Each structure stands twice: as structure tokens, then as C-alpha cells.
C-alpha positions in Angstrom: 44.5 41.9 -31.2 41.9 39.5 -29.9 42.7 35.8 -30.1 41.5 33.9 -33.1 40.5 30.3 -32.8 40.7 27.7 -35.5 37.6 27.4 -37.6 37.6 24.4 -39.9 36.0 25.5 -43.0 35.3 23.0 -45.8 34.4 24.6 -49.1 33.4 22.4 -52.1 32.3 25.0 -54.7 33.6 23.0 -57.7 31.6 20.7 -59.9 31.1 17.5 -57.8 31.0 15.4 -61.0 34.7 16.2 -61.6 37.5 14.5 -59.7 38.8 16.8 -57.0 42.0 16.7 -55.1 42.3 18.6 -51.8 44.7 19.4 -49.1 41.8 19.5 -46.6 42.0 22.2 -44.0 45.6 22.9 -43.0 46.4 24.9 -39.8 49.4 27.0 -40.9 50.1 28.7 -37.6 48.9 29.4 -34.1 51.3 32.1 -33.1 50.2 33.9 -30.0 46.8 32.1 -30.2 46.1 33.8 -33.5 45.4 31.1 -36.0 45.8 31.0 -39.8 44.4 28.1 -41.9 44.1 27.3 -45.6 42.5 24.7 -47.9 43.3 24.2 -51.6 40.9 22.2 -53.9 41.9 21.4 -57.5 40.0 19.9 -60.5 41.1 19.7 -64.1 39.7 23.2 -64.7 39.8 25.2 -61.5 41.6 25.9 -58.2 39.7 26.9 -55.2 41.6 28.6 -52.3 40.3 29.2 -48.8 42.1 31.3 -46.3 41.0 31.7 -42.7 42.8 34.2 -40.5 42.5 37.4 -38.4 40.1 40.0 -39.8 42.6 42.9 -39.4 45.6 41.4 -41.1 47.0 40.9 -44.6 47.2 37.2 -45.5 49.7 35.6 -47.9 50.5 32.2 -49.2 53.0 31.0 -51.8 52.8 27.8 -53.9 55.5 25.3 -54.7 58.0 27.2 -52.5 59.8 26.9 -49.2 61.0 30.5 -49.2 60.6 33.8 -51.0 62.2 32.2 -54.0 62.5 34.5 -57.1 59.7 33.8 -59.6 57.5 31.6 -57.3 53.8 32.2 -57.3 52.2 34.0 -54.3 48.8 35.5 -53.5 48.2 38.2 -50.8 44.9 39.5 -49.4 45.6 43.2 -49.1 42.5 44.3 -47.3 40.5 44.8 -50.5 41.1 41.8 -52.7 43.3 38.7 -53.3 46.2 40.0 -55.4 48.1 37.8 -57.8 51.9 38.2 -57.2 55.3 36.6 -57.5 58.4 36.5 -55.3 61.5 38.5 -56.3 63.6 37.5 -53.3 63.7 37.7 -49.5 63.1 41.2 -48.1 61.2 42.6 -51.0 57.4 43.0 -51.2 56.2 40.6 -54.0 55.1 42.7 -56.9 51.8 42.2 -58.8 51.9 39.9 -61.8 52.5 41.9 -64.9 50.2 39.8 -67.1 46.8 39.5 -65.4 45.2 39.2 -62.0 43.8 35.7 -62.3 42.1 35.1 -58.9 38.4 35.9 -58.4 37.4 36.5 -54.8 34.0 34.7 -54.5 33.5 35.1 -50.7 34.9 37.4 -48.0 33.1 37.1 -44.6 34.0 38.1 -41.1 32.7 36.5 -38.0 33.9 37.1 -34.4 37.2 38.5 -35.5 37.9 35.8 -38.1 38.0 36.4 -41.8 37.2 33.6 -44.3 38.2 34.2 -47.9 37.3 31.9 -50.8 38.8 32.5 -54.3 38.9 30.6 -57.5 41.3 30.6 -60.5 41.6 28.7 -63.8 44.1 25.9 -63.1 46.1 26.7 -66.3 46.1 30.4 -66.9 48.9 30.5 -69.4 50.7 33.0 -67.2 54.3 31.7 -66.5 54.1 33.4 -63.1 51.2 31.2 -62.0 51.8 27.8 -60.4 49.9 24.9 -62.1 49.1 22.1 -59.6 48.8 18.5 -60.6 45.4 16.8 -60.7 46.6 13.6 -59.1 47.6 12.6 -55.5 50.8 14.4 -54.7 52.4 16.9 -52.3 52.7 20.6 -52.4 55.2 23.0 -50.7 53.6 26.1 -49.1 55.1 29.2 -47.7 52.9 31.6 -45.7 53.0 34.9 -43.9 50.5 37.3 -42.3 50.7 40.8 -41.0 52.6 41.3 -37.7 50.3 44.1 -36.7 46.7 45.1 -36.9 46.7 46.6 -40.3 46.9 45.8 -44.0 50.2 47.6 -44.7 52.4 45.2 -46.8 55.6 45.1 -44.8 57.7 42.9 -42.7 55.6 40.1 -41.1 57.5 40.3 -37.7 58.1 36.6 -37.5 54.5 35.6 -38.5 55.7 33.2 -41.3 56.3 29.6 -41.9 56.7 26.7 -44.4 54.9 23.4 -44.7 54.6 20.4 -47.1 51.0 19.1 -47.5 49.4 16.2 -49.3 46.8 16.5 -52.1 44.4 13.5 -51.9 41.5 12.6 -54.2 38.1 13.1 -52.7 35.6 10.3 -53.2 31.8 10.7 -53.7 31.4 9.4 -50.2 33.4 12.3 -48.8 31.2 14.8 -50.8 28.0 13.2 -49.4 29.3 13.3 -45.8 30.3 16.9 -46.2 26.8 17.8 -47.2 25.4 17.6 -43.7 23.7 20.7 -42.5 23.3 22.4 -39.1 20.2 24.4 -38.3 19.4 26.8 -36.9 22.9 28.2 -36.8 23.4 30.2 -34.6 21.0 28.7 -32.1 20.1 29.1 -28.4 18.4 25.8 -27.4 18.5 23.1 -30.1 21.0 22.2 -32.8 19.7 20.0 -35.6 22.0 17.8 -37.7 20.5 16.8 -41.1 22.1 14.3 -43.4 21.2 14.2 -47.2 21.3 10.4 -47.1 22.9 7.7 -45.0 22.8 4.0 -44.8 24.9 3.6 -41.7 25.2 5.0 -38.2 27.5 8.0 -37.9 29.5 9.3 -35.0 28.7 12.8 -33.9 31.2 14.8 -31.7 31.2 18.5 -30.7 34.3 20.4 -29.5 34.7 23.8 -28.0 37.4 26.2 -29.3 39.9 24.8 -26.8 39.6 21.4 -28.3 37.5 19.9 -25.4 34.8 17.5 -26.4 31.5 18.7 -25.0 29.2 16.2 -26.7 29.4 12.7 -28.1 26.6 10.8 -29.8 25.5 8.7 -32.7 23.4 9.8 -35.8 21.0 7.0 -36.5 18.4 9.0 -38.6 18.6 11.5 -41.3 18.0 14.2 -38.7 19.3 14.3 -35.1 18.8 17.0 -32.5 21.1 18.1 -29.6 20.0 20.2 -26.6 22.6 23.0 -26.4 20.7 25.3 -24.0 23.3 24.7 -21.2 26.3 25.3 -23.4 28.3 28.5 -23.2 27.9 31.0 -25.9 30.6 30.8 -28.6 31.9 28.8 -31.5 31.9 25.0 -31.6 33.2 22.5 -34.1 30.7 19.8 -35.1 32.4 16.6 -36.4 30.5 13.8 -38.2 32.5 10.7 -39.1 32.4 7.0 -40.0 35.3 4.5 -40.1 36.9 6.2 -43.1 35.9 9.8 -43.3 35.6 12.8 -41.0 33.9 16.1 -41.8 33.7 19.2 -39.5 31.6 22.3 -39.6 31.2 25.3 -37.4 28.3 25.9 -35.0 27.6 29.1 -33.0 25.8 28.9 -29.7 24.1 32.2 -28.9 
């Protein structure tokens, strides 16, 4: 399997007028250089789940759990859709929820070996097998696994698993505005343009390659700034815009 590099993917598909709590992008694993990340956003009405991992692997994540605890909520991308399931103990493939399949897969894209999935679900489904997250700042226990081979056969993960406790934090309007910056053209060969919807302060601009090396550092002083990328190597870069309080990152592809 080709190595997968981390792509920070910020998705804000919920109504911006509602308070949103978010884990931000969480790197779940980097086993053998194959990376698997997630982000969970919650409002009073909806949950938005983003999974980023290898394109040729099933991807699973369980909520409010630190193991395959009987009855805990889990979702698995099985190569076709995001399936709503629950644990029945260690060593057993989680069965489908008997009531309903509550997740709606809204986006499923593949780029340079990396699959990005975005799905939404009503926060309170009424299904006792579905976890209902809080809508205030709190923590959440997550258990995850992905396929140990290049296929979508739901079977033993061959050690590709883990647990983590993450923090839900309330997103402010300022964070939403900063996340609205755009990169164009993308991909690009010669020039990368960064456009801000509005800004009343100078912002720091940094660009990193997939190995984490900073290849560019500058300041955004206008609503649009341009960077000459003609001498950069072809590949994926992470573009980071920040001020003293907030940092937002998006992906850029150099052709």
C-alpha cells in the first residue's frame, strides 16, 4: 500500500448561525506511514463526521468507548457506504443496527490515495444504539480501527486500532470567518492565491510539505495574497492561516 500523508480537512457544513462544538481534526494513527484522521462537529440538531484514510481500506470509529464494549455505537465505511453499527464484544464484527441506518454519506472523494468521507446524522435519533453527544464543551472517548490489508473485507484489523480521548470545544464566529479563506487555483503550477472573505488584521501565512517541513512563511495584509509556487515540488501541501488565537489549515496541490 502506498503511504498516505495527513490531510487536514476542515468541514463546516452545518448552519453557521447555530452554536457548533468540534473536536477539530484528530490524527488517530500513523501506523507504517498510513494516516487516519477524523473530525466531529455537533450542533443541537446534527452531527457531522469526517473520516480521512487510505482509499483501499474499511474505516471504523466508535463513540463513547475505549474498547469494543457491548452496546456502544460504531460506524464503519465498508467500501460502499457508512454503516450504522454497534459493538457486541471483542472479536466479533459489529452488526448493523436493527432499527435504522441513520448516517447519510454526503461526500466520498479520493485524491492521491486518500479517501475523505463526510457524513451527517440527526443528533438525537431516538435509536438506543446511537450515541447522543452533548452540545457543550466536553470530552469524548473514541475507539478506532481500519483494515489491515488492501481490501474492504470486515475482519481482524491486524493491529491497526487505537483509543483516544478528545475535547469538544465551542467554535466562535471568528473561527468560522477564518476558515472561509480560499485557495485558487487549486491545483496550480505557478501561483497560489489566498483570498480572505474579510479581515481587519494582519494574518500569518505558513505552508508545510507532507513531511512537516515549512516551505513558506509570510503575512497576509490584504484580502488577497499571492505566492509564487513555480519552484516547489509537485505534491500536497498544507496552507495554514492564523492569528494570535486561531489557526486554520487547508490543502493545496502543486502540479
